[in-house]
C-alpha positions as CSV (number, residue, x, y, z in Angstrom):
1,M,39.8,3.6,32.6
2,A,36.2,2.4,32.3
3,S,34.9,1.8,28.8
4,P,31.9,3.9,27.7
5,N,28.4,2.3,28.0
6,P,27.5,0.2,25.0
7,K,24.7,1.5,22.7
8,E,21.5,0.1,24.1
9,I,18.0,-0.3,22.6
10,V,15.7,2.0,24.5
11,A,12.6,1.4,22.4
12,E,11.6,-0.8,19.5
13,I,9.0,-2.5,17.5
14,P,10.8,-5.8,16.7
15,T,11.9,-6.2,13.0
16,Y,10.4,-2.7,12.2
17,I,12.3,-0.1,14.2
18,R,14.9,0.3,17.0
19,V,15.7,3.4,18.9
20,F,19.1,3.5,20.7
21,S,20.4,5.3,23.8
22,D,22.6,7.6,21.7
23,G,19.5,8.8,19.8
24,T,20.2,6.9,16.6
25,V,17.3,5.0,14.9
26,E,17.4,1.9,12.7
27,R,14.6,1.0,10.3
28,P,15.4,-2.5,9.1
29,R,12.4,-2.8,6.7
30,E,12.9,0.4,4.9
31,T,13.6,0.0,1.2
32,P,16.4,1.9,-0.5
33,F,16.0,5.4,-1.8
34,V,16.1,6.0,-5.6
35,P,16.4,9.2,-7.6
36,P,13.6,10.6,-9.7
37,S,13.6,10.0,-13.5
38,I,12.6,12.0,-16.5
39,D,10.7,9.9,-19.1
40,D,11.0,6.5,-17.4
41,P,11.9,4.0,-20.1
42,Q,9.2,1.5,-19.1
43,T,6.3,3.9,-18.5
44,G,7.2,7.3,-20.0
45,V,6.3,8.9,-16.6
46,S,8.6,11.7,-15.5
47,S,9.3,12.6,-11.8
48,K,11.3,15.1,-9.9
49,D,11.8,16.1,-6.2
50,I,10.4,19.4,-4.9
51,V,10.6,21.4,-1.7
52,I,7.2,22.5,-0.3
53,S,8.3,24.1,2.9
54,Q,11.7,24.9,4.5
55,N,10.5,25.3,8.1
56,P,9.6,22.6,8.8
57,L,11.2,20.8,5.9
58,V,8.4,19.2,3.8
59,S,9.2,17.9,0.4
60,A,7.6,15.6,-2.2
61,R,8.2,13.6,-5.4
62,I,5.9,14.7,-8.2
63,Y,5.0,12.5,-11.1
64,L,3.7,13.6,-14.5
65,P,2.2,11.1,-17.1
66,K,3.4,11.1,-20.6
67,L,1.1,13.7,-22.2
68,T,0.6,13.8,-26.0
69,T,-1.1,17.2,-25.8
70,I,-1.1,20.2,-23.3
71,N,-4.0,18.9,-21.3
72,Q,-5.0,19.1,-17.7
73,V,-5.3,16.0,-15.6
74,P,-6.4,15.2,-12.0
75,I,-4.1,15.8,-9.1
76,L,-3.6,13.2,-6.4
77,V,-1.8,14.3,-3.2
78,F,-0.5,11.0,-1.7
79,F,0.6,10.1,1.8
80,H,2.7,6.9,2.0
81,G,2.3,4.2,4.5
82,G,4.9,2.7,6.9
83,G,3.5,3.0,10.4
84,F,4.2,6.8,10.6
85,F,7.9,5.8,11.3
86,F,9.4,4.4,8.2
87,E,9.3,4.4,4.4
88,S,9.5,7.4,2.1
89,A,8.2,9.2,-0.9
90,F,11.7,8.6,-2.3
91,S,11.9,4.9,-1.7
92,Q,12.3,2.3,-4.5
93,L,9.0,0.7,-3.4
94,Y,6.9,3.9,-3.9
95,H,8.8,5.1,-6.9
96,H,8.2,1.9,-8.8
97,H,4.6,1.9,-7.8
98,F,3.9,5.4,-8.9
99,N,5.6,5.0,-12.3
100,T,3.2,2.2,-12.9
101,F,0.2,3.9,-11.3
102,V,0.6,7.3,-13.1
103,S,1.1,5.7,-16.5
104,Q,-2.2,3.8,-16.1
105,T,-4.3,6.5,-14.4
106,N,-3.2,9.6,-16.3
107,C,-2.9,11.9,-13.3
108,I,-0.3,14.0,-11.5
109,V,0.8,12.5,-8.2
110,V,2.4,14.6,-5.5
111,S,3.8,12.0,-3.1
112,V,4.6,13.8,0.2
113,E,7.7,13.3,2.2
114,Y,6.5,14.1,5.7
115,R,8.4,14.0,9.0
116,L,8.6,10.6,10.7
117,A,8.2,9.4,14.3
118,P,9.9,8.9,16.7
119,E,12.2,11.8,15.8
120,H,9.0,13.8,15.1
121,P,6.1,12.3,17.0
122,L,2.6,12.8,15.7
123,P,0.9,15.2,14.9
124,A,3.9,16.3,12.9
125,C,2.9,14.2,9.9
126,Y,-0.6,15.5,9.8
127,L,0.6,19.1,9.9
128,D,3.1,18.4,7.1
129,C,0.5,16.8,4.9
130,W,-2.0,19.6,5.4
131,E,0.7,22.1,4.4
132,A,1.4,20.0,1.3
133,L,-2.2,20.0,0.3
134,K,-2.5,23.8,0.8
135,W,0.6,24.3,-1.3
136,V,-0.8,22.3,-4.1
137,A,-4.1,24.2,-4.0
138,S,-2.3,27.5,-4.0
139,H,-1.2,26.8,-7.6
140,S,-4.8,27.4,-8.9
141,S,-4.4,31.1,-8.5
142,E,-2.6,33.5,-10.9
143,N,-0.5,34.4,-7.8
144,S,1.2,31.1,-7.4
145,P,3.6,30.5,-4.5
146,I,7.2,31.6,-4.8
147,N,8.3,28.0,-5.0
148,A,5.7,27.2,-7.6
149,E,5.8,23.9,-9.6
150,Q,5.3,24.4,-13.3
151,W,3.9,20.8,-13.9
152,L,1.0,21.7,-11.6
153,I,0.4,25.1,-13.2
154,S,0.5,23.7,-16.8
155,H,-1.1,20.4,-16.4
156,G,-3.1,20.2,-13.1
157,N,-6.9,20.2,-13.1
158,F,-7.8,22.1,-9.9
159,Q,-11.4,21.0,-10.2
160,R,-10.2,17.4,-9.6
161,V,-7.9,17.5,-6.6
162,F,-7.8,14.2,-4.6
163,I,-5.9,12.9,-1.5
164,G,-4.9,9.3,-1.1
165,G,-2.8,7.0,1.1
166,D,-2.1,3.4,2.0
167,S,-2.1,1.9,5.5
168,T,-1.1,4.6,7.9
169,G,-1.2,6.9,4.9
170,G,-4.9,6.1,4.8
171,N,-5.2,7.3,8.4
172,I,-3.6,10.6,7.3
173,V,-6.2,10.8,4.5
174,H,-8.9,10.6,7.1
175,N,-7.4,13.3,9.3
176,I,-6.7,15.6,6.3
177,A,-10.2,15.1,4.9
178,M,-11.7,16.0,8.3
179,R,-9.7,19.2,8.5
180,A,-10.8,20.0,4.9
181,G,-14.4,19.8,6.1
182,T,-13.9,22.7,8.5
183,E,-10.9,24.7,7.1
184,P,-10.9,26.1,3.6
185,L,-8.1,25.4,1.2
186,P,-6.4,28.3,-0.6
187,C,-7.9,29.9,-3.7
188,G,-11.3,28.3,-3.1
189,V,-10.1,24.8,-4.1
190,K,-12.4,22.0,-3.1
191,L,-11.2,18.5,-2.3
192,L,-13.1,16.3,-4.7
193,G,-12.2,12.8,-3.4
194,A,-10.3,10.6,-1.1
195,I,-8.7,7.2,-1.6
196,F,-8.3,5.0,1.5
197,A,-6.1,1.9,0.6
198,H,-6.1,-0.6,3.4
199,P,-6.4,2.2,6.0
200,Y,-5.0,2.0,9.5
201,F,-7.4,2.6,12.4
202,C,-7.6,1.1,15.9
203,S,-9.6,1.3,19.2
204,S,-9.4,0.0,22.7
205,Y,-11.9,-2.7,21.8
206,P,-11.3,-5.4,19.1
207,I,-13.7,-5.6,16.2
208,G,-14.5,-8.3,13.6
209,S,-11.8,-11.0,13.4
210,E,-9.4,-9.1,15.6
211,P,-8.3,-11.3,18.6
212,V,-9.9,-10.5,21.9
213,T,-7.0,-11.8,23.9
214,G,-3.8,-9.8,23.6
215,H,-5.5,-6.9,21.7
216,E,-3.2,-4.4,23.5
217,Q,-0.1,-6.2,22.2
218,S,-1.4,-6.2,18.6
219,L,0.8,-4.3,16.1
220,P,-1.8,-1.5,15.4
221,Y,-2.1,-0.8,19.1
222,V,1.6,-0.9,19.7
223,V,2.3,1.4,16.7
224,W,0.0,4.2,18.0
225,D,1.6,4.1,21.5
226,F,5.0,4.3,19.8
227,V,4.3,7.2,17.4
228,Y,2.0,9.4,19.6
229,P,2.7,8.5,23.3
230,S,1.3,11.7,24.7
231,V,-2.0,11.9,22.8
232,P,-5.1,12.5,24.9
233,G,-7.3,9.4,25.0
234,G,-4.6,7.1,23.8
235,I,-5.8,4.5,21.3
236,D,-9.3,6.0,21.4
237,N,-8.2,9.5,20.3
238,P,-10.4,10.4,17.3
239,M,-7.3,10.6,15.0
240,V,-7.0,6.8,15.2
241,N,-10.6,5.9,16.4
242,P,-12.9,8.0,14.3
243,V,-16.0,6.8,16.2
244,A,-14.6,7.3,19.7
245,P,-16.9,9.2,22.2
246,G,-16.6,12.9,21.5
247,A,-15.1,12.4,18.0
248,P,-16.4,14.9,15.4
249,S,-19.0,13.5,13.1
250,L,-17.8,11.8,9.9
251,A,-20.5,13.7,8.1
252,E,-18.0,16.6,8.2
253,L,-15.5,14.8,5.8
254,G,-14.5,17.5,3.4
255,C,-14.8,15.8,0.0
256,S,-17.5,14.7,-2.4
257,K,-16.5,11.0,-3.1
258,I,-14.6,8.3,-1.2
259,I,-13.4,4.9,-2.1
260,V,-12.2,2.5,0.7
261,C,-10.1,-0.4,-0.6
262,V,-9.6,-3.6,1.5
263,A,-8.0,-7.0,1.0
264,S,-9.5,-10.3,2.3
265,E,-6.2,-11.5,3.9
266,D,-5.2,-8.2,5.4
267,K,-5.3,-8.0,9.2
268,L,-6.6,-4.4,8.8
269,R,-9.4,-5.5,6.5
270,D,-12.1,-5.3,9.1
271,R,-11.0,-1.8,10.1
272,G,-11.4,-0.7,6.6
273,V,-15.0,-2.1,6.4
274,W,-15.7,-0.6,9.9
275,Y,-14.6,2.8,8.7
276,Y,-16.7,2.5,5.5
277,E,-19.8,1.5,7.5
278,A,-19.2,4.4,10.0
279,V,-19.1,6.9,7.1
280,K,-22.2,5.4,5.6
281,K,-24.1,5.7,8.9
282,S,-22.8,9.2,9.6
283,G,-25.1,11.1,7.2
284,W,-22.1,12.1,5.0
285,K,-23.6,13.3,1.7
286,G,-21.0,12.2,-0.8
287,D,-20.5,9.1,-3.0
288,L,-19.1,6.2,-1.1
289,E,-17.6,2.9,-2.4
290,L,-16.0,-0.2,-0.9
291,F,-13.6,-2.1,-3.1
292,E,-12.5,-5.6,-1.8
293,E,-10.0,-7.9,-3.4
294,N,-10.1,-11.6,-2.4
295,G,-6.9,-13.6,-1.7
296,E,-4.6,-10.6,-1.3
297,D,-2.8,-9.2,1.7
298,H,-1.9,-5.7,3.0
299,V,-1.0,-3.2,0.3
300,Y,-0.4,-5.9,-2.3
301,H,-0.7,-3.2,-5.0
302,I,2.2,-1.2,-3.6
303,F,4.5,-4.3,-3.4
304,H,3.4,-5.8,-6.7
305,P,2.0,-2.9,-8.9
306,E,2.2,-5.0,-12.1
307,S,0.3,-8.0,-10.7
308,E,-3.1,-8.9,-12.1
309,N,-5.0,-7.8,-9.0
310,A,-3.0,-4.6,-8.6
311,T,-3.7,-3.8,-12.2
312,K,-7.4,-4.3,-11.5
313,L,-7.3,-2.0,-8.4
314,I,-5.3,0.7,-10.3
315,K,-7.8,0.6,-13.1
316,R,-10.6,1.2,-10.6
317,L,-8.7,4.0,-9.0
318,G,-8.1,5.5,-12.5
319,L,-11.9,5.6,-13.0
320,F,-12.4,7.2,-9.6
321,L,-9.9,9.9,-10.4
322,N,-11.2,10.6,-13.9
323,E,-14.9,9.9,-14.0
């Protein structure tokens, strides 16, 4: 009797993800999941996991700073990085980062657990993150949602609602901010600001220090083809190339202030500057800032949130959220 066919790799991005013929997926770089914690012993930050939507399933980990009085603090709705296909709001990496971040910035963070590719190709993550932002905004009304979160009701300042993300999460920030420019949020809530930390963008043509030869084999190019193979325009779709022909004007970004953070040793550094310059030239009317750290690589502040340079960046983001 013939033995069954062995499990074969049918698609992969080496060292990052493997998809097998039986439908299983391996994500070798994903960090372990950890539970939330009430009154973290190092930072005093409390966290818990919440369900935003059942169909599709969208959840989040919410973080609350240690408050000495019943005061209201800014709300940051955050979209994690990981190429759209790995990492999690529940991972050790992001949990450790946000315990540190929230303790230093004194804000509520809603870290969204969105659906991942390839099981859920884009635009699933954009849809999930928009639903999460709408759910947060809906708490500003006396008629809160059925699955309302008391931390938001008691401590959230709905005049200071922000979105933020790192790497591909920064790309999600762009797409959510563009949608907020044309589609109202519940209860009249306005998006005040957006944080782009080492954001992921790409195009069919290289820019800056990106290599001219082999551009189509570069990781940013390969990732987009992997997570959104059917997208019209491919790598020049406006979701990943915001200045592509026919892309909506960046003047429509639906927030009042933006900070774009880059790092000198990051391969995505020039794309972050490219995006900053494009927003500046677009006629967008808000306050725009570029923050660059020398000698650091991609998302250094996520990997090492207690380092000197991460502390400097977190302090600047705390001012952005609170000033």
